[in-house]
C-alpha distance (Angstrom), angle and dihedral (degrees) to the residues before:
residue distance angle dihedral
R1 . . .
R2 3.77 . .
I3 3.78 91.0 .
E4 3.78 88.4 50.0
K5 3.79 91.3 51.4
M6 3.81 88.6 52.7
G7 3.78 91.1 54.5
G8 3.78 99.8 -95.4
E9 3.75 124.4 135.6
V10 3.85 120.5 -123.7
T11 3.84 126.1 -167.3
Y12 3.82 113.5 -154.2
L13 3.82 117.4 -153.6
D14 3.76 126.9 -148.4
V15 3.81 123.5 -127.3
D16 3.83 127.9 -142.6
S17 3.78 126.9 -110.6
Q18 3.75 90.2 -80.8
G19 3.83 94.7 51.6
M20 3.82 95.7 -105.1
I21 3.78 126.9 137.7
D22 3.79 117.7 -117.0
L23 3.81 103.1 -123.0
E24 3.78 93.7 -157.1
A25 3.79 91.7 52.5
L26 3.81 90.2 48.6
E27 3.76 92.6 52.9
A28 3.82 92.2 45.0
A29 3.85 89.5 52.0
I30 3.85 92.8 58.0
R31 3.77 110.3 100.2
P32 3.78 132.9 -169.0
D33 3.87 88.5 -99.3
T34 3.78 96.1 45.5
I35 3.82 111.2 126.5
M36 3.79 104.4 179.4
V37 3.81 145.4 10.7
A38 3.82 115.0 -147.7
V39 3.79 120.4 -163.4
M40 3.83 131.7 166.4
W41 3.83 106.7 -122.9
A42 3.82 92.7 -144.6
N43 3.79 126.8 4.9
N44 3.78 115.7 -117.3
E45 3.84 95.6 -145.8
T46 3.82 101.1 43.8
G47 3.78 103.4 18.0
V48 3.85 90.5 -129.0
I49 3.76 112.3 161.1
Q50 3.85 116.1 -146.7
P51 3.84 122.2 -136.5
M52 3.80 92.9 -100.4
K53 3.83 98.7 172.3
E54 3.88 91.4 52.9
I55 3.82 90.1 47.0
G56 3.77 90.3 49.3
E57 3.79 92.0 52.3
I58 3.83 89.4 52.6
C59 3.74 91.3 51.1
A60 3.81 91.7 48.8
R61 3.82 91.0 51.1
H62 3.79 90.7 54.6
G63 3.85 97.7 38.0
V64 3.78 95.4 -121.4
L65 3.81 127.9 137.2
F66 3.77 120.0 -106.9
F67 3.83 120.8 -142.9
S68 3.77 125.6 -175.8
D69 3.75 134.7 -172.5
A70 3.87 98.5 -144.4
T71 3.78 96.5 169.3
Q72 3.83 92.4 121.0
A73 3.81 93.9 46.6
V74 3.81 108.4 41.1
G75 3.75 111.4 96.4
K76 3.86 93.3 15.8
I77 3.83 102.7 63.8
P78 3.87 133.4 10.9
V79 3.83 108.5 -76.6
K80 3.73 116.1 -173.9
P81 3.76 111.1 169.4
K82 3.79 98.1 -175.8
E83 3.82 92.5 52.0
V84 3.77 92.9 54.8
G85 3.79 98.1 38.3
V86 3.76 101.4 -105.3
H87 3.81 112.4 153.6
L88 3.86 100.1 -175.2
M89 3.80 125.7 26.0
A90 3.81 132.0 176.2
M91 3.86 125.2 -154.1
S92 3.79 137.6 167.9
A93 3.81 132.3 -141.1
H94 3.77 99.5 -137.9
K95 3.81 92.5 64.1
M96 3.78 89.1 67.5
Y97 3.78 97.0 41.1
G98 3.81 94.0 -89.7
P99 3.81 125.0 132.5
K100 3.83 118.4 -66.7
G101 3.73 116.6 -111.2
A102 3.80 96.4 39.5
G103 3.76 123.6 104.6
A104 3.81 141.1 153.2
L105 3.81 138.6 -137.7
F106 3.78 119.1 -150.4
V107 3.83 109.6 -147.0
N108 3.79 120.4 -171.7
R109 3.82 110.5 -122.9
K110 3.79 101.5 -162.8
A111 3.80 143.6 9.1
P112 2.97 82.4 52.7
R113 3.78 110.7 11.0
V114 3.75 107.5 -149.7
K115 3.80 120.6 -150.3
V116 3.79 120.5 -163.3
T117 3.82 127.6 -160.0
A118 3.76 114.8 -124.1
Q119 3.84 114.0 -110.8
M120 3.84 92.7 -164.2
D121 3.79 118.8 45.9
G122 3.78 124.0 -159.4
G123 3.78 132.6 85.6
G124 3.76 97.4 6.7
H125 3.76 97.6 -113.6
E126 3.79 120.4 171.6
R127 3.76 93.7 30.1
G128 3.71 91.4 -53.0
M129 3.82 94.4 -58.5
R130 3.80 99.3 106.6
S131 3.76 123.7 8.0
G132 3.81 122.6 -150.7
T133 3.76 138.3 81.5
L134 3.76 110.9 -54.9
N135 3.80 120.4 -111.7
V136 3.77 93.5 -127.0
P137 3.84 97.0 176.8
G138 3.81 89.8 48.8
I139 3.79 91.9 49.1
V140 3.80 94.6 48.1
G141 3.81 91.0 45.2
F142 3.82 89.6 50.0
G143 3.79 91.1 51.4
Q144 3.81 92.7 49.3
A145 3.81 92.1 47.2
A146 3.82 90.4 49.6
E147 3.86 90.4 51.1
I148 3.81 92.2 50.3
A149 3.86 91.3 47.0
R150 3.81 90.9 49.9
K151 3.81 93.1 52.9
E152 3.79 95.3 44.2
M153 3.81 100.7 34.0
A154 3.84 103.4 99.1
E155 3.77 95.2 45.0
E156 3.79 93.9 40.7
A157 3.84 91.2 49.8
Q158 3.77 91.0 55.1
R159 3.82 92.2 47.9
L160 3.78 92.9 49.1
S161 3.77 93.7 45.4
R162 3.84 88.7 55.8
L163 3.82 91.6 48.9
R164 3.82 91.7 46.7
D165 3.79 91.6 50.7
R166 3.82 90.1 48.2
L167 3.76 90.6 51.8
E168 3.83 93.1 48.6
Q169 3.76 94.0 46.1
G170 3.76 91.1 51.9
L171 3.79 95.4 48.2
L172 3.79 95.6 41.3
K173 3.76 87.9 66.7
L174 3.80 85.7 77.7
E175 3.83 115.4 91.1
E176 3.82 117.9 -100.6
T177 3.75 95.0 11.8
Y178 3.84 121.6 144.2
V179 3.79 138.2 -175.9
N180 3.79 111.3 -134.2
G181 3.80 119.9 -141.6
N182 3.77 141.3 31.4
P183 3.84 107.3 -43.7
D184 3.82 92.0 -159.2
S185 3.85 98.5 50.9
R186 3.75 112.5 40.3
M187 3.79 144.5 106.3
P188 3.75 118.2 -83.1
H189 3.81 96.2 -126.8
V190 3.83 105.8 45.2
T191 3.74 131.9 74.3
N192 3.82 129.3 168.8
I193 3.81 115.8 -158.6
S194 3.79 131.8 -174.5
F195 3.80 121.4 -148.2
K196 3.82 103.3 -161.7
H197 3.88 115.6 -131.7
V198 3.82 91.8 11.9
E199 3.85 119.7 107.8
G200 3.78 107.6 -130.6
E201 3.80 98.2 -142.6
G202 3.79 90.5 49.7
L203 3.82 91.7 47.0
M204 3.78 91.7 53.8
M205 3.78 91.5 53.5
T206 3.83 88.6 63.7
F207 3.75 92.6 65.3
N208 3.83 109.1 8.2
K209 3.78 93.1 115.3
E210 3.85 89.9 66.8
I211 3.77 105.8 25.9
A212 3.83 129.9 48.1
V213 3.87 110.6 -147.4
S214 3.78 134.0 135.4
S215 3.77 140.1 -139.8
G216 3.77 91.9 -136.6
S217 3.83 138.5 -10.9
A218 3.78 123.0 -39.1
C219 3.81 87.5 -116.7
T220 3.85 91.7 66.2
S221 3.81 99.8 29.3
A222 3.78 91.5 122.1
S223 3.80 92.5 57.8
L224 3.80 122.5 92.3
E225 3.83 91.4 -161.6
P226 3.82 116.3 108.4
S227 3.76 116.8 -95.5
Y228 3.82 109.8 -77.5
V229 3.79 87.9 -150.5
L230 3.85 93.0 60.8
I231 3.79 91.6 41.1
A232 3.81 89.2 54.6
M233 3.81 88.1 53.5
G234 3.78 89.4 57.4
L235 3.77 101.9 -100.2
G236 3.80 116.1 145.9
D237 3.72 120.1 -119.3
D238 3.79 92.1 -103.3
L239 3.78 94.6 54.7
A240 3.85 93.2 41.0
H241 3.82 89.2 52.2
S242 3.80 88.8 52.3
S243 3.79 94.8 55.6
I244 3.83 128.4 109.5
R245 3.74 127.2 -164.1
F246 3.80 116.1 -142.3
S247 3.75 122.0 -166.6
L248 3.81 123.7 -171.3
G249 3.73 124.6 -160.3
R250 3.82 150.4 -177.3
F251 3.78 93.1 -72.4
T252 3.88 99.3 41.8
T253 3.75 114.1 117.8
E254 3.80 133.7 -159.9
E255 3.77 89.1 -113.2
E256 3.77 91.6 56.3
V257 3.80 90.9 49.7
D258 3.82 89.9 52.4
Y259 3.81 89.4 48.3
A260 3.81 90.5 51.1
I261 3.83 91.4 49.3
E262 3.81 89.6 54.0
A263 3.75 96.4 44.1
V264 3.81 96.4 45.3
S265 3.81 92.5 45.0
K266 3.82 89.2 51.2
G267 3.73 89.8 49.8
V268 3.79 95.3 48.4
N269 3.85 92.3 49.4
H270 3.85 90.5 48.2
M271 3.76 93.2 50.2
R272 3.78 92.4 47.1
E273 3.80 92.0 49.2
L274 3.83 88.3 59.0
S275 3.85 93.9 43.4
P276 3.85 118.8 99.3
I277 3.83 87.2 -166.9
W278 3.83 91.2 58.1
E279 3.80 88.4 48.6
M280 3.74 90.4 52.5
Y281 3.78 90.3 49.2
K282 3.79 92.0 50.8
E283 3.82 89.3 50.7
G284 3.78 88.6 58.6
I285 3.77 97.8 -108.6
N286 3.82 113.5 154.9
L287 3.84 99.3 -125.6
E288 3.83 92.1 -165.8
E289 3.82 89.0 65.3
V290 3.77 94.9 48.8
E291 3.87 114.4 108.5
W292 3.78 104.3 -137.6
S293 3.81 119.5 -158.1
E294 3.77 127.8 -156.7
H295 3.81 122.6 -121.1
């Protein structure tokens, strides 16, 4: 949006029903005057991981820069920007248990050498990229968090995958329940689940004193609009509104997952018992053919 405000032109690409970019559509969208392709490495709401190496190859063929927001991926899965052809990559410390307010930007030094324009002028700190006194405790904490994540990553990813699968298997026993996103290309710790004919915000109120989940990303938690990520994947407003994002972490236990399954299942059943729409569905009424009127 900032680029557009400055007079630049941005092309937005659709994703498929599993949240994946169409590589042919991406390549077709690159014009002779295209400067950069920007793709999120892993989505924060669904956990879907994009085919970064293939995208990098497309960018290399057309001689355009490749930027990625890898905040959700770094520290959780192997992220090697040079190997996949990423020239600029952003990441944040707090996503790997580091201090909040600290982040990093990977900038490719050669083949090609990328030069960035300073957004904050002053004393020329950080090689002229960002002036201002350095947050030394934040930087040191970030480095230590990254080191711990690197050592524990493989084992922790396997553990979290097992817990995520356990959570999904438990909740998918409920009728009309769906996992959103590509099951074969996603982060080990995130799952996004829709409970049809249940309003997500209302559902969370049935257990939000014990379990911390969200109906979208933390960036848009104040909005009552359905997740634009799920809408882009083709979900209708009703199903998008009924979706909950679950995120597991270093301290999540199997017992907590089982507790979440029980609490969420109880909440879903309670909400559906109160829902006339669910009652109509159970009676076999085709809700898509119902003519709804506003009051």
